[in-house]
C-alpha positions as CSV (number, residue, x, y, z in Angstrom):
1,M,-5.7,-19.7,23.3
2,A,-5.5,-16.3,23.0
3,K,-3.2,-14.0,25.0
4,S,-4.2,-11.1,26.9
5,C,-3.3,-7.6,25.9
6,N,-2.5,-5.5,28.9
7,C,-4.2,-1.9,27.1
8,G,-5.9,-0.7,30.0
9,C,-9.1,-0.5,28.5
10,N,-10.8,-4.1,29.3
11,N,-14.1,-2.7,30.1
12,D,-16.3,-1.7,27.3
13,D,-18.0,0.8,28.9
14,V,-15.6,2.6,30.0
15,L,-13.9,2.5,26.9
16,A,-16.6,3.8,25.1
17,Q,-17.0,6.8,27.6
18,N,-13.2,7.7,27.1
19,L,-12.9,7.1,23.3
20,P,-13.1,10.9,23.1
21,S,-10.3,11.7,25.2
22,L,-8.2,8.3,24.1
23,F,-8.3,9.3,20.6
24,G,-5.1,11.2,20.1
25,S,-3.6,10.7,23.5
26,N,0.1,10.0,22.3
27,V,-0.2,12.8,19.7
28,F,1.6,16.1,19.5
29,N,-1.6,17.3,17.9
30,F,-3.2,21.1,17.2
31,R,-4.7,20.4,20.3
32,V,-1.8,20.0,22.5
33,M,0.3,22.2,20.6
34,K,-2.3,25.3,21.7
35,E,-1.8,24.1,25.1
36,R,1.3,24.2,25.4
37,L,3.2,26.8,23.2
38,P,3.1,30.4,23.2
39,K,0.3,31.9,21.2
40,E,2.5,33.7,18.9
41,T,4.9,30.3,18.3
42,Y,1.9,28.5,17.5
43,K,0.4,30.8,15.1
44,A,4.2,30.8,13.2
45,L,4.4,26.6,13.2
46,R,0.8,26.9,11.9
47,Q,1.7,28.6,9.2
48,T,4.6,26.5,8.2
49,I,2.2,23.5,8.7
50,D,-0.4,25.2,6.6
51,M,0.9,27.5,4.3
52,G,4.3,26.4,4.0
53,T,6.3,28.9,5.4
54,T,10.0,28.7,6.5
55,L,10.1,27.4,10.3
56,Q,12.3,30.0,11.8
57,P,14.9,28.6,14.7
58,E,13.9,30.3,17.6
59,V,10.1,28.8,16.6
60,A,11.7,25.6,16.4
61,A,13.2,25.8,19.6
62,I,10.4,26.6,21.6
63,V,8.4,23.6,19.8
64,A,11.0,21.4,20.8
65,N,11.1,22.0,24.5
66,A,7.6,21.5,24.6
67,M,7.5,18.4,22.7
68,K,10.0,16.9,25.0
69,D,8.0,18.4,28.1
70,W,4.8,16.4,26.7
71,A,6.6,13.2,26.0
72,I,8.5,12.8,29.0
73,E,4.7,13.2,31.1
74,K,3.5,10.3,29.2
75,G,6.6,8.3,30.1
76,A,9.0,8.9,27.1
77,T,12.8,8.5,27.7
78,H,13.9,8.3,24.0
79,Y,13.1,10.3,20.7
80,T,13.7,9.2,17.4
81,H,13.7,10.5,14.0
82,W,11.1,8.0,12.2
83,F,11.2,8.1,8.4
84,Q,10.4,5.6,5.4
85,P,13.6,4.6,3.6
86,L,13.1,2.5,0.2
87,T,12.9,-0.6,2.0
88,G,9.2,-0.1,2.2
89,I,9.0,-0.1,5.4
90,T,10.2,2.8,8.6
91,A,13.0,3.3,10.0
92,E,14.2,4.7,13.8
93,K,17.6,5.3,15.8
94,H,16.8,5.6,19.5
95,D,18.6,8.4,21.2
96,S,17.4,9.0,24.9
97,F,16.7,12.9,26.3
98,I,19.4,12.7,28.6
99,A,22.2,15.1,28.3
100,P,25.2,14.9,31.2
101,T,25.8,17.4,33.8
102,S,29.3,18.4,35.6
103,D,28.0,17.4,38.6
104,G,27.9,13.6,37.3
105,G,24.2,13.6,37.0
106,V,21.9,14.1,34.0
107,I,19.1,16.4,32.7
108,M,16.3,16.0,30.0
109,E,17.4,18.4,27.1
110,F,16.0,18.1,23.3
111,S,16.7,21.1,21.3
112,G,15.0,22.8,18.3
113,K,18.4,21.6,16.1
114,Q,17.7,18.5,17.2
115,L,14.0,18.1,16.4
116,I,14.7,19.5,12.7
117,Q,17.8,17.7,11.7
118,G,19.0,14.0,12.4
119,E,22.0,12.8,11.0
120,P,22.1,8.8,11.2
121,D,24.2,6.5,9.0
122,A,22.5,6.0,5.6
123,S,25.2,3.6,4.1
124,S,23.3,0.4,4.7
125,F,20.2,1.7,3.3
126,P,19.5,0.8,-0.5
127,S,20.1,4.2,-2.4
128,G,20.3,2.8,-6.1
129,G,23.6,4.7,-6.7
130,L,22.9,7.9,-5.3
131,R,25.9,7.4,-2.9
132,V,29.0,4.8,-2.5
133,T,29.2,2.5,0.9
134,F,31.9,4.8,2.1
135,E,29.7,8.0,2.2
136,A,27.5,6.9,5.1
137,R,26.2,10.2,5.8
138,G,22.6,11.0,5.2
139,Y,20.1,13.5,7.1
140,T,16.5,13.0,8.2
141,A,14.3,16.5,8.2
142,W,11.3,17.0,10.6
143,D,8.2,16.9,8.3
144,C,6.3,19.4,10.8
145,T,2.6,18.7,8.5
146,S,2.7,15.0,9.9
147,P,2.4,15.1,13.9
148,A,4.5,13.9,16.0
149,F,3.2,10.6,17.9
150,L,4.4,8.5,20.7
151,K,5.0,4.5,20.1
152,E,4.6,2.3,23.3
153,D,5.9,-1.4,23.0
154,G,4.7,-4.4,25.0
155,V,7.3,-4.1,27.6
156,G,6.4,-0.4,28.5
157,D,9.0,1.3,26.8
158,V,7.6,4.7,25.4
159,T,9.5,6.9,22.0
160,L,8.9,9.8,20.5
161,C,8.5,9.7,17.1
162,I,9.3,12.4,14.8
163,P,8.3,11.8,10.9
164,T,11.0,13.1,8.8
165,A,12.1,13.5,5.3
166,F,15.8,11.6,4.8
167,C,17.5,12.7,1.9
168,S,21.6,12.3,0.9
169,W,24.0,15.0,1.9
170,R,23.8,16.3,-1.8
171,G,19.9,16.7,-1.4
172,E,19.1,13.1,-3.3
173,A,15.7,11.6,-2.0
174,L,16.3,8.4,-0.2
175,D,12.8,7.6,1.3
176,K,9.4,7.5,0.4
177,K,8.2,11.1,1.9
178,T,10.2,13.6,0.2
179,P,9.2,12.8,-3.0
180,L,5.3,12.6,-1.8
181,L,5.8,15.9,-0.3
182,R,6.9,17.4,-3.6
183,S,4.2,15.8,-5.5
184,M,1.7,17.1,-2.8
185,E,3.1,20.8,-3.7
186,A,2.8,20.2,-7.5
187,V,-1.0,19.1,-7.7
188,S,-1.7,21.9,-5.2
189,K,-0.5,24.8,-7.2
190,Q,-1.6,23.1,-10.5
191,A,-5.3,22.7,-9.1
192,L,-5.2,25.9,-7.8
193,R,-4.9,27.7,-11.0
194,V,-7.3,25.7,-12.7
195,L,-9.6,27.0,-10.0
196,R,-8.6,30.4,-10.3
197,A,-9.7,30.4,-14.0
198,M,-12.6,29.2,-13.4
199,G,-13.7,32.1,-10.8
200,N,-12.9,30.3,-7.7
201,T,-11.4,33.0,-5.5
202,T,-11.5,31.5,-1.9
203,S,-9.5,28.9,-2.3
204,V,-5.8,29.1,-1.1
205,R,-4.4,25.6,-1.1
206,V,-5.5,21.8,-2.9
207,T,-4.5,18.8,-1.1
208,S,-4.7,14.9,-1.9
209,T,-6.3,13.0,0.4
210,V,-6.3,9.4,0.9
211,G,-8.0,6.5,2.7
212,A,-6.1,3.6,2.5
213,E,-8.0,0.3,3.6
214,Q,-5.8,-2.4,4.6
215,E,-6.2,-6.4,3.7
216,Y,-4.5,-8.9,6.2
217,F,-4.3,-12.5,7.1
218,L,-4.2,-13.6,10.6
219,V,-2.9,-16.8,11.6
220,D,-2.2,-19.1,14.7
221,Q,1.2,-18.3,16.1
222,D,2.2,-21.9,16.9
223,L,1.5,-23.0,13.5
224,Y,3.5,-20.2,12.1
225,Q,6.3,-21.4,13.8
226,D,6.2,-24.6,11.7
227,R,6.2,-22.8,8.6
228,L,9.7,-21.9,7.5
229,D,8.3,-20.3,4.2
230,L,5.7,-18.1,6.4
231,I,8.7,-17.1,8.8
232,S,11.0,-16.3,5.7
233,C,8.9,-15.0,2.6
234,G,5.6,-14.0,4.5
235,R,3.8,-17.2,2.0
236,T,3.4,-20.2,1.9
237,L,5.4,-21.9,-1.2
238,F,3.7,-25.5,-0.7
239,G,0.5,-26.3,0.5
240,A,-2.2,-28.6,-1.1
241,P,-5.6,-26.7,-1.5
242,A,-8.2,-27.3,1.9
243,P,-11.3,-29.6,1.6
244,K,-13.0,-26.1,1.9
245,G,-11.9,-22.8,0.8
246,Q,-14.0,-19.6,-0.1
247,E,-16.4,-21.6,-2.5
248,L,-19.2,-21.1,0.2
249,E,-18.8,-17.1,0.6
250,D,-19.6,-17.5,4.1
251,Q,-16.5,-15.9,4.8
252,Y,-17.1,-12.2,3.9
253,F,-18.8,-10.0,6.4
254,G,-19.6,-12.7,8.6
255,A,-19.6,-12.5,12.3
256,I,-15.8,-12.1,13.8
257,K,-14.6,-15.0,16.2
258,D,-14.1,-14.2,19.7
259,R,-10.1,-14.5,19.2
260,V,-10.0,-12.2,16.7
261,S,-12.3,-9.8,17.8
262,A,-10.1,-9.1,20.8
263,Y,-7.4,-8.5,18.6
264,M,-9.2,-6.1,16.7
265,K,-10.6,-4.3,19.9
266,D,-7.0,-4.1,20.9
267,L,-5.3,-3.3,17.4
268,D,-8.1,-0.2,17.3
269,I,-6.8,1.0,21.2
270,E,-3.5,1.4,20.3
271,L,-4.3,2.6,16.8
272,W,-6.6,5.6,18.0
273,K,-4.0,6.4,20.9
274,M,-1.9,7.6,17.7
275,G,-5.0,9.5,16.2
276,I,-5.2,6.7,13.4
277,S,-8.8,6.8,12.9
278,S,-9.3,3.1,12.4
279,K,-13.3,3.1,11.4
280,T,-14.3,-0.2,10.0
281,K,-13.4,-3.9,10.4
282,H,-14.7,-6.9,8.8
283,N,-14.0,-10.3,7.8
284,E,-12.9,-10.7,4.3
285,V,-13.7,-13.1,1.6
286,A,-10.9,-15.8,2.1
287,P,-11.1,-17.7,5.4
288,G,-8.8,-16.0,8.5
289,Q,-8.7,-12.6,6.1
290,F,-10.4,-9.5,7.4
291,E,-9.7,-5.8,6.6
292,M,-9.4,-2.6,8.4
293,A,-10.2,1.0,6.9
294,P,-9.8,4.2,8.2
295,V,-11.2,7.5,7.9
296,F,-9.4,9.8,4.9
297,S,-7.0,12.0,5.9
298,T,-3.9,14.1,3.9
299,T,-1.6,12.2,1.7
300,N,1.3,12.4,3.9
301,I,-0.4,11.7,7.0
302,A,-2.2,8.5,5.2
303,T,0.9,7.2,4.4
304,D,2.6,7.8,7.6
305,H,-0.6,5.9,9.4
306,N,-0.4,3.0,6.8
307,Q,2.8,2.1,7.5
308,L,1.8,2.5,11.4
309,V,-1.3,0.6,11.0
310,M,0.9,-2.6,9.6
311,E,3.6,-2.2,11.9
312,T,0.9,-2.2,14.8
313,M,-0.9,-5.1,13.2
314,Q,2.0,-7.1,13.4
315,K,2.9,-6.3,17.3
316,V,-0.4,-6.3,18.3
317,A,-1.2,-9.7,16.8
318,I,1.9,-11.3,18.9
319,R,0.2,-10.4,21.8
320,H,-2.5,-12.6,20.8
321,G,-1.1,-15.9,20.4
322,M,-1.2,-15.0,16.5
323,V,0.7,-13.4,13.3
324,C,-0.3,-11.2,11.1
325,L,0.5,-11.5,7.3
326,L,0.6,-9.1,4.9
327,H,1.9,-10.6,1.9
328,E,-0.6,-10.3,-1.5
329,K,-0.6,-14.0,-1.5
330,P,-0.1,-16.0,1.6
331,F,-2.0,-18.7,0.1
332,A,-2.9,-20.0,-2.8
333,G,-6.2,-20.9,-4.2
334,V,-7.8,-18.0,-1.9
335,N,-7.9,-14.4,-2.1
336,G,-5.0,-12.6,-1.8
337,S,-4.8,-8.9,-0.1
338,G,-4.7,-5.5,-1.2
339,K,-4.6,-2.1,-0.7
340,H,-7.9,-0.1,-1.7
341,N,-6.5,3.4,-2.6
342,N,-9.0,6.1,-2.1
343,W,-7.9,9.0,-3.8
344,S,-9.1,12.7,-3.8
345,L,-8.6,16.1,-4.0
346,S,-9.5,18.9,-1.3
347,T,-9.6,22.5,-0.9
348,D,-8.2,24.2,2.4
349,D,-11.7,25.6,2.8
350,G,-13.6,21.8,2.3
351,I,-14.6,21.5,-1.5
352,N,-14.0,17.9,-2.3
353,L,-13.4,18.7,-6.4
354,L,-14.0,15.0,-7.1
355,E,-17.3,15.5,-5.5
356,P,-20.5,16.6,-7.9
357,G,-21.7,19.9,-6.8
358,N,-25.2,21.8,-6.4
359,T,-24.7,24.2,-9.2
360,P,-23.8,24.1,-12.8
361,A,-20.4,26.0,-12.2
362,D,-20.1,23.6,-9.4
363,N,-20.8,21.0,-11.9
364,A,-18.6,21.9,-14.4
365,Q,-15.5,22.1,-12.1
366,F,-16.2,18.5,-11.4
367,L,-16.2,17.5,-14.7
368,V,-13.0,18.9,-15.4
369,F,-11.2,17.4,-12.6
370,V,-12.6,13.9,-13.1
371,C,-11.7,14.8,-17.1
372,A,-8.4,15.7,-16.0
373,M,-8.1,12.1,-14.3
374,M,-9.5,10.1,-17.2
375,K,-6.2,11.9,-19.4
376,A,-3.7,11.1,-16.7
377,V,-4.3,7.4,-16.2
378,D,-4.7,6.8,-19.9
379,V,-1.2,9.0,-20.9
380,H,0.6,7.3,-17.5
381,A,-1.0,4.2,-17.0
382,D,2.3,2.5,-17.4
383,I,3.7,4.4,-14.1
384,L,0.9,3.7,-12.3
385,R,1.0,0.0,-13.0
386,A,4.8,0.4,-12.2
387,T,4.1,1.8,-8.3
388,C,2.5,-1.5,-7.8
389,G,5.0,-3.8,-8.7
390,S,6.3,-6.5,-6.4
391,A,7.5,-9.8,-6.0
392,G,4.5,-10.4,-4.0
393,N,1.9,-8.7,-6.2
394,D,2.6,-10.2,-9.1
395,H,1.1,-13.2,-7.7
396,R,-2.3,-11.4,-7.0
397,L,-2.8,-9.0,-9.9
398,G,-5.2,-10.7,-12.0
399,A,-6.1,-13.3,-10.1
400,N,-9.7,-13.0,-10.0
401,E,-9.6,-11.2,-6.3
402,A,-7.5,-8.3,-7.8
403,P,-7.9,-5.9,-10.9
404,P,-6.1,-7.5,-13.8
405,A,-2.5,-5.9,-15.2
406,I,-4.6,-3.8,-17.4
407,V,-5.0,-0.3,-16.2
408,S,-8.7,0.9,-16.9
409,V,-10.8,3.6,-15.1
410,F,-14.3,3.2,-14.0
411,L,-16.7,6.2,-14.1
412,G,-20.1,3.9,-14.6
413,D,-22.8,3.9,-16.9
414,E,-24.7,7.4,-15.9
415,L,-21.5,9.1,-15.1
416,Y,-19.9,8.6,-18.5
417,D,-23.5,9.2,-20.4
418,V,-23.5,12.5,-19.0
419,F,-19.7,12.9,-20.1
420,S,-20.5,11.9,-23.6
421,K,-23.9,14.0,-24.1
422,V,-22.3,17.4,-22.8
423,A,-19.1,16.3,-25.0
424,K,-21.3,15.8,-27.8
425,G,-24.1,18.6,-27.3
426,E,-26.7,16.0,-27.2
427,K,-30.0,15.8,-25.3
428,T,-30.2,13.9,-21.9
429,C,-33.9,12.9,-21.0
430,K,-35.8,11.6,-18.0
431,G,-39.2,10.3,-18.4
432,S,-40.4,13.0,-21.0
433,N,-38.1,15.9,-19.6
434,C,-35.6,16.1,-22.3
435,K,-32.5,18.9,-22.1
436,F,-29.6,19.8,-24.1
437,L,-26.5,19.7,-21.3
438,N,-24.5,22.9,-21.7
439,I,-21.1,23.8,-19.3
440,G,-21.7,26.8,-17.5
441,V,-25.9,27.8,-17.9
442,D,-28.7,26.6,-16.0
443,S,-29.7,23.8,-17.7
444,L,-26.8,21.9,-16.6
445,P,-28.5,19.8,-14.2
446,E,-27.4,18.9,-10.7
447,L,-25.5,15.5,-11.0
448,P,-26.4,12.9,-9.2
449,K,-24.2,11.8,-5.9
450,D,-23.3,8.2,-5.2
451,N,-24.4,7.3,-8.7
452,T,-22.0,4.6,-9.5
453,D,-21.7,1.2,-8.3
454,R,-18.4,-0.4,-6.7
455,N,-16.8,-1.9,-9.7
456,R,-15.2,-4.5,-7.6
457,T,-13.1,-5.5,-10.8
458,S,-11.8,-1.9,-12.0
459,P,-8.1,-1.1,-11.2
460,F,-9.2,2.8,-10.6
461,A,-12.7,3.1,-10.0
462,F,-14.2,6.5,-9.6
463,T,-16.8,6.1,-6.3
464,G,-18.6,9.2,-6.2
465,N,-16.0,11.5,-4.5
466,K,-13.0,9.9,-5.0
467,F,-11.1,7.5,-7.3
468,E,-10.6,3.9,-5.4
469,F,-6.8,3.1,-6.8
470,R,-7.2,-1.0,-6.2
471,M,-4.1,-2.4,-7.5
472,V,-1.8,-1.7,-4.5
473,G,-0.3,-4.5,-2.9
474,S,-1.0,-5.1,1.1
475,A,2.5,-4.9,2.0
476,Q,3.6,-1.6,-0.1
477,S,3.8,1.5,1.1
478,I,1.1,3.7,-0.3
479,A,3.6,6.7,-1.0
480,G,4.4,5.5,-4.3
481,P,1.2,5.0,-5.9
482,N,0.2,8.4,-4.2
483,V,3.1,10.4,-5.6
484,A,2.3,9.1,-9.2
485,L,-1.3,9.8,-8.7
486,N,-0.4,13.4,-7.7
487,T,2.3,14.1,-10.3
488,I,0.4,12.6,-13.2
489,A,-2.9,15.0,-11.9
490,A,-0.5,17.7,-11.7
491,E,0.6,17.4,-15.2
492,T,-3.0,17.4,-16.9
493,L,-4.3,20.4,-14.5
494,D,-1.5,22.1,-15.5
495,E,-2.0,22.0,-19.4
496,I,-5.9,22.5,-18.7
497,A,-5.1,25.6,-16.5
498,N,-2.8,27.1,-19.9
499,R,-5.9,26.6,-21.3
500,L,-8.2,28.0,-19.1
501,E,-6.1,31.0,-18.5
502,K,-5.4,32.0,-22.1
503,A,-9.2,31.2,-23.0
504,K,-11.2,34.1,-23.9
505,N,-15.2,32.4,-23.3
506,V,-13.9,29.4,-20.3
507,N,-17.0,27.4,-20.7
508,A,-16.5,27.0,-24.4
509,E,-12.9,26.1,-23.6
510,V,-14.1,23.4,-21.0
511,L,-16.4,21.9,-23.5
512,A,-13.7,21.9,-25.9
513,I,-11.4,19.7,-23.1
514,L,-14.2,17.7,-22.5
515,K,-14.9,16.7,-26.2
516,E,-11.0,16.3,-27.1
517,T,-10.3,14.3,-23.8
518,L,-13.4,12.2,-24.4
519,A,-12.4,11.4,-27.5
520,K,-8.6,10.6,-27.2
521,H,-8.7,9.2,-23.6
522,G,-12.0,7.6,-23.8
523,R,-10.5,4.3,-24.6
524,I,-9.3,4.0,-20.6
525,V,-12.8,3.9,-19.4
526,F,-14.3,0.7,-19.1
527,N,-17.2,-0.1,-16.8
528,G,-17.8,-4.4,-17.3
529,N,-16.1,-7.0,-15.6
530,N,-12.4,-6.3,-15.6
531,Y,-11.6,-10.6,-14.9
532,S,-13.4,-11.6,-17.9
533,D,-11.0,-13.1,-21.0
534,D,-13.3,-10.7,-23.2
535,W,-12.2,-7.8,-21.5
536,T,-8.4,-8.4,-22.1
537,K,-9.2,-8.9,-25.9
538,E,-10.9,-5.9,-26.0
539,A,-8.2,-4.0,-24.1
540,E,-5.6,-5.2,-26.6
541,K,-7.6,-3.5,-29.6
542,R,-7.8,-0.5,-27.4
543,K,-4.0,-0.6,-27.3
544,L,-3.8,-0.4,-23.9
545,P,-0.9,-1.7,-22.1
546,N,-1.1,-6.0,-20.6
547,T,2.1,-5.6,-18.2
548,K,1.9,-8.8,-16.6
549,T,4.8,-8.4,-14.4
550,T,6.7,-6.5,-12.0
551,I,10.3,-6.9,-14.4
552,D,8.5,-5.2,-16.9
553,A,6.5,-2.8,-15.4
554,L,9.3,-1.1,-13.7
555,K,10.7,-0.3,-16.8
556,A,8.2,2.7,-17.0
557,F,10.3,4.5,-14.4
558,V,13.1,4.8,-16.5
559,T,11.5,6.0,-19.8
560,P,11.9,9.2,-21.6
561,K,8.1,10.3,-20.8
562,A,8.7,9.1,-17.0
563,I,11.7,11.3,-16.5
564,K,10.3,14.3,-18.2
565,L,7.4,14.0,-15.9
566,F,8.8,13.8,-12.6
567,G,12.0,16.5,-13.4
568,A,9.1,19.0,-14.9
569,Y,7.1,19.1,-10.8
570,K,10.6,18.4,-9.5
571,V,9.1,15.8,-7.9
572,L,11.9,12.9,-8.7
573,S,15.3,13.8,-10.7
574,K,16.7,11.5,-13.6
575,D,19.0,10.0,-11.3
576,E,16.2,9.6,-8.6
577,L,14.2,7.9,-11.0
578,H,17.1,5.5,-12.0
579,S,18.3,4.9,-8.2
580,R,14.5,3.5,-7.8
581,Y,14.2,1.4,-10.4
582,D,17.6,-0.4,-9.6
583,I,16.6,-0.6,-5.8
584,Y,13.3,-2.1,-6.7
585,V,14.2,-4.6,-9.5
586,E,17.0,-5.7,-7.1
587,Q,14.1,-6.3,-4.1
588,Y,12.4,-8.4,-6.7
589,A,15.1,-10.4,-7.4
590,K,16.5,-10.8,-3.8
591,Q,12.7,-11.8,-2.7
592,I,12.7,-14.5,-5.7
593,N,16.4,-15.7,-4.6
594,I,15.2,-15.8,-0.7
595,E,11.8,-18.1,-2.0
596,A,13.8,-20.2,-3.6
597,L,16.5,-21.3,-0.9
598,T,13.6,-21.6,1.3
599,A,11.9,-23.6,-1.0
600,I,15.1,-25.7,-1.4
601,Q,15.8,-25.8,2.6
602,M,12.1,-27.5,3.3
603,T,12.1,-29.9,0.4
604,K,15.5,-31.3,1.6
605,R,15.2,-31.6,5.4
606,L,11.4,-31.9,5.5
607,F,9.6,-33.3,2.8
608,I,12.0,-35.8,1.2
609,P,12.7,-36.9,4.7
610,A,9.1,-37.7,5.4
611,V,8.6,-39.2,2.2
612,I,11.4,-41.8,2.7
613,Y,9.9,-42.5,5.6
614,F,6.6,-43.3,4.5
615,M,7.9,-45.2,1.8
616,T,10.1,-47.4,4.1
617,D,6.5,-48.1,6.1
618,L,5.1,-48.9,2.9
619,G,7.6,-51.2,1.8
620,N,7.2,-53.4,5.4
621,S,3.5,-53.3,4.8
622,I,3.9,-54.5,1.2
623,E,6.2,-57.5,2.7
624,V,4.0,-58.4,5.1
625,S,0.5,-58.3,3.5
626,G,1.9,-60.4,0.3
627,K,-1.0,-61.1,-1.7
628,Y,-3.3,-58.4,-0.3
629,S,-0.8,-55.5,-0.7
630,V,-2.2,-54.2,-4.1
631,V,-3.4,-50.9,-2.5
632,Q,0.4,-50.5,-0.7
633,K,1.9,-51.3,-4.0
634,N,-0.1,-48.6,-6.3
635,L,0.3,-46.0,-3.8
636,Q,4.0,-47.1,-3.5
637,A,4.0,-46.6,-7.5
638,K,2.5,-43.3,-7.3
639,V,4.5,-41.8,-4.1
640,G,7.8,-42.7,-5.7
641,G,7.2,-41.2,-8.9
642,L,6.6,-38.1,-7.4
643,L,9.0,-38.6,-5.4
644,E,11.8,-39.4,-8.1
645,S,10.0,-36.1,-10.1
646,A,10.8,-33.9,-6.9
647,A,14.3,-35.0,-6.6
648,K,14.6,-34.0,-10.6
649,N,13.0,-30.5,-9.7
650,L,14.7,-29.5,-6.5
651,A,18.0,-30.3,-8.7
652,K,16.5,-28.2,-11.5
653,L,15.6,-25.5,-8.9
654,E,19.1,-25.3,-7.4
655,D,20.9,-25.1,-10.6
656,E,18.6,-22.3,-11.8
657,T,19.0,-20.8,-8.6
658,K,23.0,-20.7,-8.6
659,K,22.5,-19.4,-12.1
660,A,20.8,-16.5,-11.2
661,K,22.8,-15.5,-8.0
662,A,26.1,-15.4,-10.5
663,I,24.3,-13.1,-13.0
664,D,26.3,-9.4,-12.6
665,K,23.3,-7.0,-14.0
666,V,20.5,-7.0,-11.9
667,D,18.0,-6.2,-14.8
668,K,19.2,-9.7,-15.9
669,Q,19.3,-11.4,-12.8
670,A,15.5,-10.8,-11.8
671,A,14.6,-11.4,-15.2
672,A,16.3,-14.7,-14.5
673,Y,14.8,-15.1,-11.3
674,R,10.9,-14.5,-13.3
675,D,11.8,-16.8,-15.9
676,K,13.9,-20.0,-14.6
677,V,13.7,-19.7,-10.9
678,A,10.1,-18.8,-10.2
679,P,9.0,-21.7,-12.9
680,A,10.8,-24.5,-11.6
681,M,9.8,-23.7,-7.9
682,A,6.2,-24.0,-9.1
683,S,7.0,-27.6,-10.7
684,L,8.8,-28.8,-7.4
685,R,5.6,-27.1,-5.8
686,A,3.4,-29.2,-7.4
687,D,5.2,-32.7,-6.9
688,I,5.4,-31.8,-2.9
689,D,1.7,-30.9,-2.9
690,A,0.7,-34.0,-4.8
691,L,2.8,-36.0,-2.0
692,E,0.9,-34.3,0.5
693,E,-2.4,-35.3,-0.5
694,L,-1.0,-38.8,-0.1
695,L,0.8,-39.3,3.1
696,P,-0.5,-39.8,6.5
697,A,-1.4,-36.4,8.2
698,D,1.0,-37.8,11.3
699,L,4.0,-37.8,9.0
700,W,3.5,-34.4,6.9
701,P,5.6,-32.5,8.5
702,V,4.2,-28.5,8.8
703,P,0.7,-27.9,9.2
704,V,-1.3,-27.8,6.0
705,Y,-3.9,-25.2,4.7
706,S,-6.9,-26.8,6.6
707,D,-4.7,-25.7,9.8
708,L,-3.7,-22.9,8.7
709,L,-6.9,-21.4,7.3
710,F,-9.5,-22.2,10.1
711,N,-7.8,-22.8,13.3
712,L,-8.1,-19.0,14.9
């Protein structure tokens, strides 16, 4: 039965009426700043946020005091520098506002220095060799472009959270936010150069924007507690298919069950209070699977928000007697979960650079920016693939609910036709009206908006005014993929800007760029079914990389090409790239090791004892039934054979796990987990799943798929 949520907004009419005041009520946003800060202080802070000017200490002190007073009025007693280490989740250390006084009392205090910088112990966070264990010092630095907010927990504690970057004492990035902010600066600079070269004199800043759609599963908490694999690994390591899966296609966009609807309502309320614009909610394809989609925002804020979305989903689920599963593939045989990363570029004066315009000049600009992304994705497909690498996502990519490991770009036939004809100087016809499509003159028509269908099989699809990067795993931070998108875009836009700035005839140069891009990088465009075997063969002919496993994909981070790319735009140094490679490879190995140990324990302590108990019952039944025991004997032979095979495969898994654990070099160790341990787990699973289908339901020691997927 669902547990109630104490959200204070149980009446739907009251909620609807109060929603404007509820939204962002726990955020120190521009509205609150304007109300609480002196006019000059507010103006100076906005300059820092909007234009990147240096924040003066006296401004920080005033902001800190106002932020403290606001938080205390809201019930906060503690603050934390909230950051995103390379674990993929967030971190926080809570300090109270209290400061002792000489008379034995306390005052509530929060200084500008405490706002701007913190010094958490960095020794227990992954650093990939950027620091040694005894060098514990790390620094958090306030990211004032992402607003501070209040987090409320289930027992009523309120904490002021200050979004921060996290660096070593030598300045290396130990987190995901620092390179993201660097990449946003890089793409802004290069995009602005292109705009200036094409005649835009009004825009002063370009910002990458993202809307991250989040997929997830919900399961009953009591059932979850009886599955060690879900608790330890986030996915089921064993489980025979349920009689019904998703084949009737009756879950997607279906009516939302009351229990789930109550959860979604409370989730919306919690997100809205933190200023997260949760917009869309619906059933997804698999039973027990759902999706939440927000309105897009600037990439650093969208990244912060997505981390909060995942955390809040899990917290609110517990209040409703459920558990939220964010793993990319919690259940075999049904769709896994991803995170559709909708990326675009927008100017400070409201121009979406990936949206077709109303004039020939606007459309020339649009074609240049789309063209830049075509080239960027083709040149750096390996890096994009690497950003989506994880042990969990390896189960999902290419599994007919997610794009394959081959990176391609979907433009849609109509838009690609426009590109081709502009580049080739050919006519395009609508009825009897045929025109040459030329750049920069009135004959270039208004391009139709929303002229592309959503190709759900494409890893990188243009969807009218943005690119939807669909390879990202549901449990992943979106920081890494967007660092890559921003940086590869910056490189290509830099190259285009260099050409346009030197060109005597900008329109002619734009046309030359389009022609060259289509000729050299048109191979990356594919508008068909990415799931088909024919596309795999075609991609091979086009020499597009098909990197199927994380261990191979992650190598793209430490190639000379990657080091040159990220170094040129001061996003990640060579050492920072190598640290990430080491960390992610080690995380992969650790995850598979946890899964192997969990599988071993479940088999030894749950499955084998249950099967032996059943075999004993069978033996007794055969003895009692005499000549009428043919069925029991056949069943005994099947079960006995599978038990014997399971025992052999268990021993094999134990042996391979022990061998892999003993390997010193992390890349070789990860390869052993992939090539030896994972297949051994799969073999053991095949035996256990077959046994599940033969044993009586009351003897099987864990909840089965039909329980987990259909019991909400």
